[in-house]
Biopython code that builds the backbone (N, CA, C, O; Angstrom):
import numpy as np
from Bio.PDB.StructureBuilder import StructureBuilder

atoms = [
    (1, "MET", "N", (37.462, 5.887, 1.861)),
    (1, "MET", "CA", (36.238, 6.673, 1.794)),
    (1, "MET", "C", (36.051, 7.615, 2.657)),
    (1, "MET", "O", (36.335, 7.269, 3.804)),
    (2, "HIS", "N", (35.667, 8.715, 2.538)),
    (2, "HIS", "CA", (35.382, 9.832, 3.518)),
    (2, "HIS", "C", (34.170, 10.721, 3.559)),
    (2, "HIS", "O", (33.439, 11.057, 2.628)),
    (3, "THR", "N", (34.123, 10.981, 4.632)),
    (3, "THR", "CA", (32.581, 11.686, 4.289)),
    (3, "THR", "C", (32.658, 13.260, 3.838)),
    (3, "THR", "O", (31.656, 13.909, 4.139)),
    (4, "ASN", "N", (33.492, 13.824, 3.297)),
    (4, "ASN", "CA", (33.806, 15.456, 3.200)),
    (4, "ASN", "C", (33.010, 15.741, 1.510)),
    (4, "ASN", "O", (33.464, 15.341, 0.438)),
    (5, "SER", "N", (32.254, 16.213, 1.636)),
    (5, "SER", "CA", (31.727, 16.348, -0.050)),
    (5, "SER", "C", (31.985, 17.300, -0.846)),
    (5, "SER", "O", (31.970, 18.376, -0.248)),
    (6, "GLY", "N", (32.197, 17.383, -1.840)),
    (6, "GLY", "CA", (33.056, 17.671, -2.655)),
    (6, "GLY", "C", (33.607, 17.511, -4.463)),
    (6, "GLY", "O", (33.111, 16.494, -4.948)),
    (7, "LYS", "N", (34.417, 18.228, -5.390)),
    (7, "LYS", "CA", (34.327, 17.650, -6.523)),
    (7, "LYS", "C", (35.946, 16.460, -6.529)),
    (7, "LYS", "O", (37.089, 16.736, -6.162)),
    (8, "ILE", "N", (35.462, 15.315, -7.026)),
    (8, "ILE", "CA", (36.652, 14.038, -7.029)),
    (8, "ILE", "C", (36.820, 13.811, -8.391)),
    (8, "ILE", "O", (35.935, 13.721, -9.242)),
    (9, "LYS", "N", (38.785, 13.673, -8.622)),
    (9, "LYS", "CA", (38.799, 13.960, -9.984)),
    (9, "LYS", "C", (39.921, 13.095, -10.063)),
    (9, "LYS", "O", (41.006, 13.424, -9.583)),
    (10, "ILE", "N", (39.703, 11.824, -10.738)),
    (10, "ILE", "CA", (40.696, 10.763, -10.921)),
    (10, "ILE", "C", (41.175, 10.526, -12.462)),
    (10, "ILE", "O", (40.357, 10.449, -13.379)),
    (11, "GLU", "N", (42.227, 10.446, -12.605)),
    (11, "GLU", "CA", (42.846, 10.206, -13.433)),
    (11, "GLU", "C", (43.723, 9.004, -13.772)),
    (11, "GLU", "O", (44.289, 8.878, -12.686)),
    (12, "ILE", "N", (44.302, 7.873, -14.673)),
    (12, "ILE", "CA", (44.839, 7.061, -15.013)),
    (12, "ILE", "C", (45.840, 7.480, -15.664)),
    (12, "ILE", "O", (45.631, 8.199, -16.641)),
    (13, "PHE", "N", (47.316, 7.102, -15.249)),
    (13, "PHE", "CA", (48.215, 7.318, -16.317)),
    (13, "PHE", "C", (49.412, 6.567, -16.958)),
    (13, "PHE", "O", (50.351, 6.679, -16.171)),
    (14, "ASP", "N", (49.776, 5.864, -18.024)),
    (14, "ASP", "CA", (50.451, 4.943, -18.305)),
    (14, "ASP", "C", (51.855, 5.344, -17.718)),
    (14, "ASP", "O", (52.156, 6.446, -17.260)),
    (15, "ILE", "N", (52.630, 4.262, -17.821)),
    (15, "ILE", "CA", (54.104, 4.669, -16.841)),
    (15, "ILE", "C", (55.005, 5.831, -17.759)),
    (15, "ILE", "O", (55.970, 6.404, -17.252)),
    (16, "GLN", "N", (54.487, 6.137, -19.388)),
    (16, "GLN", "CA", (55.366, 7.056, -19.770)),
    (16, "GLN", "C", (54.741, 8.197, -19.232)),
    (16, "GLN", "O", (55.683, 8.989, -19.287)),
    (17, "GLY", "N", (53.943, 8.729, -18.822)),
    (17, "GLY", "CA", (52.562, 10.086, -18.145)),
    (17, "GLY", "C", (51.306, 10.092, -19.067)),
    (17, "GLY", "O", (50.252, 10.605, -18.690)),
    (18, "LYS", "N", (51.425, 9.614, -20.063)),
    (18, "LYS", "CA", (50.337, 9.529, -20.766)),
    (18, "LYS", "C", (49.080, 9.402, -20.274)),
    (18, "LYS", "O", (48.893, 8.300, -19.758)),
    (19, "LEU", "N", (47.815, 10.406, -20.240)),
    (19, "LEU", "CA", (46.683, 10.246, -19.698)),
    (19, "LEU", "C", (45.645, 9.016, -20.535)),
    (19, "LEU", "O", (45.312, 8.910, -21.715)),
    (20, "VAL", "N", (45.359, 8.242, -19.383)),
    (20, "VAL", "CA", (44.865, 7.251, -20.175)),
    (20, "VAL", "C", (43.380, 6.914, -19.682)),
    (20, "VAL", "O", (42.717, 5.934, -20.021)),
    (21, "LYS", "N", (43.063, 7.774, -18.947)),
    (21, "LYS", "CA", (41.395, 7.693, -18.700)),
    (21, "LYS", "C", (41.267, 9.113, -17.409)),
    (21, "LYS", "O", (42.269, 9.598, -16.883)),
    (22, "GLU", "N", (39.777, 9.592, -17.092)),
    (22, "GLU", "CA", (39.973, 10.422, -16.546)),
    (22, "GLU", "C", (38.121, 10.625, -16.169)),
    (22, "GLU", "O", (37.260, 10.203, -16.940)),
    (23, "ILE", "N", (37.773, 11.411, -14.729)),
    (23, "ILE", "CA", (36.793, 11.195, -14.440)),
    (23, "ILE", "C", (36.806, 11.820, -13.447)),
    (23, "ILE", "O", (37.355, 11.482, -12.399)),
    (24, "VAL", "N", (35.829, 13.426, -13.776)),
    (24, "VAL", "CA", (35.166, 14.022, -12.465)),
    (24, "VAL", "C", (33.726, 13.815, -12.403)),
    (24, "VAL", "O", (32.903, 13.676, -13.308)),
    (25, "TYR", "N", (33.553, 13.828, -10.611)),
    (25, "TYR", "CA", (32.181, 13.569, -10.371)),
    (25, "TYR", "C", (32.068, 14.614, -8.991)),
    (25, "TYR", "O", (33.116, 14.969, -8.451)),
    (26, "TYR", "N", (31.080, 14.960, -8.595)),
    (26, "TYR", "CA", (30.697, 15.383, -7.191)),
    (26, "TYR", "C", (30.456, 14.260, -5.878)),
    (26, "TYR", "O", (29.723, 13.278, -6.004)),
    (27, "HIS", "N", (31.105, 14.543, -4.773)),
    (27, "HIS", "CA", (30.770, 13.579, -3.966)),
    (27, "HIS", "C", (30.155, 14.205, -2.859)),
    (27, "HIS", "O", (30.608, 15.255, -2.405)),
    (28, "PHE", "N", (28.893, 13.495, -2.260)),
    (28, "PHE", "CA", (28.138, 13.963, -1.471)),
    (28, "PHE", "C", (28.257, 12.803, 0.167)),
    (28, "PHE", "O", (27.390, 12.261, 0.852)),
    (29, "GLY", "N", (29.521, 12.834, 0.232)),
    (29, "GLY", "CA", (29.728, 12.218, 1.438)),
    (29, "GLY", "C", (29.036, 10.648, 1.406)),
    (29, "GLY", "O", (28.905, 9.977, 2.431)),
    (30, "LEU", "N", (28.709, 10.287, 0.344)),
    (30, "LEU", "CA", (28.171, 8.863, 0.385)),
    (30, "LEU", "C", (29.361, 8.040, -0.273)),
    (30, "LEU", "O", (30.272, 8.641, -0.842)),
    (31, "GLY", "N", (29.330, 6.257, -0.160)),
    (31, "GLY", "CA", (30.030, 5.671, -0.923)),
    (31, "GLY", "C", (29.680, 5.664, -2.318)),
    (31, "GLY", "O", (28.512, 5.815, -2.675)),
    (32, "ARG", "N", (30.857, 5.456, -3.321)),
    (32, "ARG", "CA", (30.570, 5.490, -4.404)),
    (32, "ARG", "C", (31.559, 4.213, -5.410)),
    (32, "ARG", "O", (32.767, 4.442, -5.460)),
    (33, "THR", "N", (31.292, 3.554, -5.799)),
    (33, "THR", "CA", (32.295, 2.363, -6.893)),
    (33, "THR", "C", (32.215, 2.975, -8.340)),
    (33, "THR", "O", (31.321, 3.279, -9.130)),
    (34, "GLU", "N", (33.570, 3.005, -8.300)),
    (34, "GLU", "CA", (33.840, 2.823, -10.109)),
    (34, "GLU", "C", (34.301, 1.862, -10.530)),
    (34, "GLU", "O", (35.199, 1.351, -9.859)),
    (35, "ARG", "N", (33.939, 1.284, -11.658)),
    (35, "ARG", "CA", (34.366, 0.198, -12.340)),
    (35, "ARG", "C", (34.533, 0.592, -13.844)),
    (35, "ARG", "O", (33.749, 1.034, -14.684)),
    (36, "TRP", "N", (36.607, 0.074, -13.864)),
    (36, "TRP", "CA", (36.578, 0.464, -15.421)),
    (36, "TRP", "C", (37.044, -0.596, -15.858)),
    (36, "TRP", "O", (37.604, -1.459, -15.182)),
    (37, "ASP", "N", (36.833, -0.616, -17.113)),
    (37, "ASP", "CA", (37.065, -1.752, -17.749)),
    (37, "ASP", "C", (38.887, -1.501, -18.479)),
    (37, "ASP", "O", (39.274, -0.640, -19.269)),
    (38, "PHE", "N", (39.635, -2.593, -17.841)),
    (38, "PHE", "CA", (41.289, -2.170, -18.170)),
    (38, "PHE", "C", (41.401, -3.454, -19.551)),
    (38, "PHE", "O", (42.559, -3.623, -19.934)),
    (39, "SER", "N", (40.648, -4.057, -20.059)),
    (39, "SER", "CA", (40.798, -4.711, -20.893)),
    (39, "SER", "C", (41.666, -4.477, -22.377)),
    (39, "SER", "O", (42.264, -5.362, -22.989)),
    (40, "LYS", "N", (41.585, -3.447, -22.653)),
    (40, "LYS", "CA", (41.950, -2.918, -23.629)),
    (40, "LYS", "C", (43.582, -2.270, -23.524)),
    (40, "LYS", "O", (44.338, -1.850, -24.400)),
    (41, "LEU", "N", (43.724, -2.396, -22.086)),
    (41, "LEU", "CA", (45.063, -1.480, -21.633)),
    (41, "LEU", "C", (45.920, -2.537, -21.832)),
    (41, "LEU", "O", (45.484, -3.688, -21.819)),
    (42, "ALA", "N", (47.714, -2.165, -22.112)),
    (42, "ALA", "CA", (48.609, -3.298, -21.870)),
    (42, "ALA", "C", (48.836, -3.818, -20.665)),
    (42, "ALA", "O", (48.498, -3.396, -19.559)),
    (43, "GLN", "N", (49.534, -4.927, -21.019)),
    (43, "GLN", "CA", (50.252, -5.262, -19.424)),
    (43, "GLN", "C", (51.423, -4.266, -18.733)),
    (43, "GLN", "O", (52.266, -3.755, -19.470)),
    (44, "GLY", "N", (51.431, -4.106, -17.808)),
    (44, "GLY", "CA", (52.817, -2.836, -17.297)),
    (44, "GLY", "C", (51.631, -2.113, -16.095)),
    (44, "GLY", "O", (50.484, -2.242, -15.668)),
    (45, "ALA", "N", (52.835, -1.319, -15.960)),
    (45, "ALA", "CA", (52.288, -0.019, -14.594)),
    (45, "ALA", "C", (51.586, 0.902, -15.000)),
    (45, "ALA", "O", (51.589, 1.340, -16.150)),
    (46, "TYR", "N", (50.955, 1.260, -14.136)),
    (46, "TYR", "CA", (49.937, 2.462, -14.301)),
    (46, "TYR", "C", (49.820, 3.331, -12.947)),
    (46, "TYR", "O", (49.970, 2.725, -11.886)),
    (47, "ILE", "N", (49.593, 4.547, -12.924)),
    (47, "ILE", "CA", (49.607, 5.538, -11.959)),
    (47, "ILE", "C", (48.216, 6.288, -11.950)),
    (47, "ILE", "O", (47.923, 7.101, -12.828)),
    (48, "ILE", "N", (47.323, 5.941, -10.832)),
    (48, "ILE", "CA", (46.041, 6.442, -10.202)),
    (48, "ILE", "C", (45.850, 7.496, -9.436)),
    (48, "ILE", "O", (45.695, 7.417, -8.217)),
    (49, "VAL", "N", (45.847, 8.713, -10.184)),
    (49, "VAL", "CA", (45.800, 9.728, -9.055)),
    (49, "VAL", "C", (44.369, 10.161, -8.563)),
    (49, "VAL", "O", (43.499, 10.413, -9.397)),
    (50, "ILE", "N", (44.116, 10.250, -7.199)),
    (50, "ILE", "CA", (42.361, 10.666, -6.972)),
    (50, "ILE", "C", (42.910, 12.086, -6.475)),
    (50, "ILE", "O", (44.061, 12.279, -6.085)),
    (51, "GLN", "N", (41.828, 13.111, -6.558)),
    (51, "GLN", "CA", (42.145, 14.448, -5.970)),
    (51, "GLN", "C", (40.707, 14.899, -5.369)),
    (51, "GLN", "O", (39.732, 14.889, -6.120)),
    (52, "GLN", "N", (40.574, 15.304, -3.985)),
    (52, "GLN", "CA", (39.487, 16.128, -3.689)),
    (52, "GLN", "C", (39.607, 17.420, -4.239)),
    (52, "GLN", "O", (40.709, 17.923, -4.016)),
    (53, "LEU", "N", (38.775, 18.164, -4.929)),
    (53, "LEU", "CA", (38.913, 19.511, -5.270)),
    (53, "LEU", "C", (37.966, 20.724, -4.441)),
    (53, "LEU", "O", (36.961, 20.364, -3.827)),
    (54, "ASN", "N", (38.268, 21.796, -4.469)),
    (54, "ASN", "CA", (37.483, 22.667, -3.547)),
    (54, "ASN", "C", (36.200, 22.624, -4.431)),
    (54, "ASN", "O", (36.106, 21.687, -5.224)),
    (55, "GLY", "N", (35.310, 23.451, -4.374)),
    (55, "GLY", "CA", (34.290, 23.622, -5.249)),
    (55, "GLY", "C", (34.266, 25.008, -5.992)),
    (55, "GLY", "O", (33.393, 25.309, -6.807)),
    (56, "VAL", "N", (35.423, 25.906, -5.593)),
    (56, "VAL", "CA", (35.415, 27.407, -6.157)),
    (56, "VAL", "C", (36.379, 27.193, -6.860)),
    (56, "VAL", "O", (35.866, 27.034, -7.968)),
    (57, "GLY", "N", (37.433, 27.080, -6.971)),
    (57, "GLY", "CA", (38.594, 26.994, -7.739)),
    (57, "GLY", "C", (39.293, 26.114, -7.729)),
    (57, "GLY", "O", (40.509, 26.196, -7.908)),
    (58, "ASN", "N", (38.561, 24.924, -7.483)),
    (58, "ASN", "CA", (39.367, 23.851, -8.326)),
    (58, "ASN", "C", (40.493, 23.395, -7.712)),
    (58, "ASN", "O", (41.050, 22.377, -8.123)),
    (59, "SER", "N", (41.063, 24.260, -6.416)),
    (59, "SER", "CA", (42.440, 23.922, -5.641)),
    (59, "SER", "C", (42.370, 22.339, -5.051)),
    (59, "SER", "O", (41.247, 21.839, -4.980)),
    (60, "VAL", "N", (43.116, 21.823, -4.777)),
    (60, "VAL", "CA", (43.259, 20.421, -4.499)),
    (60, "VAL", "C", (43.291, 20.767, -2.957)),
    (60, "VAL", "O", (43.874, 21.665, -2.349)),
    (61, "VAL", "N", (42.537, 19.837, -2.572)),
    (61, "VAL", "CA", (41.815, 19.857, -1.060)),
    (61, "VAL", "C", (42.629, 18.607, -0.097)),
    (61, "VAL", "O", (43.040, 18.798, 1.048)),
    (62, "LYS", "N", (42.768, 17.000, -1.042)),
    (62, "LYS", "CA", (43.548, 16.152, -0.581)),
    (62, "LYS", "C", (43.615, 15.407, -1.743)),
    (62, "LYS", "O", (42.753, 15.588, -2.603)),
    (63, "LYS", "N", (44.553, 14.547, -1.922)),
    (63, "LYS", "CA", (45.567, 14.566, -2.890)),
    (63, "LYS", "C", (46.151, 12.822, -2.685)),
    (63, "LYS", "O", (46.966, 12.706, -1.769)),
    (64, "GLY", "N", (45.850, 11.683, -3.345)),
    (64, "GLY", "CA", (46.575, 10.795, -3.541)),
    (64, "GLY", "C", (46.639, 9.761, -4.685)),
    (64, "GLY", "O", (45.669, 9.411, -5.357)),
    (65, "THR", "N", (48.222, 9.204, -4.855)),
    (65, "THR", "CA", (48.724, 8.570, -5.903)),
    (65, "THR", "C", (49.026, 7.224, -5.755)),
    (65, "THR", "O", (49.950, 6.841, -5.038)),
    (66, "PHE", "N", (48.249, 6.428, -6.436)),
    (66, "PHE", "CA", (48.824, 5.103, -6.431)),
    (66, "PHE", "C", (49.212, 4.657, -7.661)),
    (66, "PHE", "O", (48.768, 5.121, -8.711)),
    (67, "LYS", "N", (50.054, 3.740, -7.582)),
    (67, "LYS", "CA", (50.880, 2.586, -8.923)),
    (67, "LYS", "C", (50.463, 1.330, -8.590)),
    (67, "LYS", "O", (50.638, 0.668, -7.567)),
    (68, "VAL", "N", (49.674, 1.016, -9.983)),
    (68, "VAL", "CA", (49.138, -0.448, -9.894)),
    (68, "VAL", "C", (49.665, -1.568, -10.908)),
    (68, "VAL", "O", (50.701, -1.150, -11.425)),
    (69, "LEU", "N", (49.442, -2.410, -11.220)),
    (69, "LEU", "CA", (50.390, -3.222, -12.386)),
    (69, "LEU", "C", (49.067, -3.947, -12.721)),
    (69, "LEU", "O", (48.263, -4.448, -11.935)),
    (70, "LYS", "N", (49.026, -3.890, -14.066)),
    (70, "LYS", "CA", (48.040, -5.010, -14.903)),
    (70, "LYS", "C", (48.990, -5.967, -15.121)),
    (70, "LYS", "O", (50.124, -5.751, -15.550)),
    (71, "ILE", "N", (48.380, -7.359, -14.730)),
    (71, "ILE", "CA", (49.442, -8.607, -15.213)),
    (71, "ILE", "C", (48.641, -9.376, -16.333)),
    (71, "ILE", "O", (49.186, -10.263, -16.991)),
    (72, "LYS", "N", (47.462, -9.042, -16.506)),
    (72, "LYS", "CA", (46.912, -9.974, -17.786)),
    (72, "LYS", "C", (46.400, -9.242, -18.432)),
    (72, "LYS", "O", (45.871, -9.608, -19.481)),
]
sb = StructureBuilder()
sb.init_structure("model")
sb.init_model(0)
sb.init_chain("A")
sb.init_seg("    ")
for serial, (resi, resn, name, xyz) in enumerate(atoms, 1):
    if name == "N":
        sb.init_residue(resn, " ", resi, " ")
    sb.init_atom(name, np.array(xyz, "f"), 0.0, 1.0, " ", f" {name:<3s}", serial, name[0])
structure = sb.get_structure()
């Protein structure tokens, strides 16, 4: 969690690079919990990309990429 405010974009891709889910919201320096239902997704690897964007031109301020495995 960070205290910088701005637009946050979260994308989930399957291992072939197909976008599975995307959400964009404004972060105001407070905590936020996202719950997503993965029960309809197949087992396997997924890539989650989280980006903090500036509010003017939507350029990336910070970016994190994570690999997750769905096992059930």
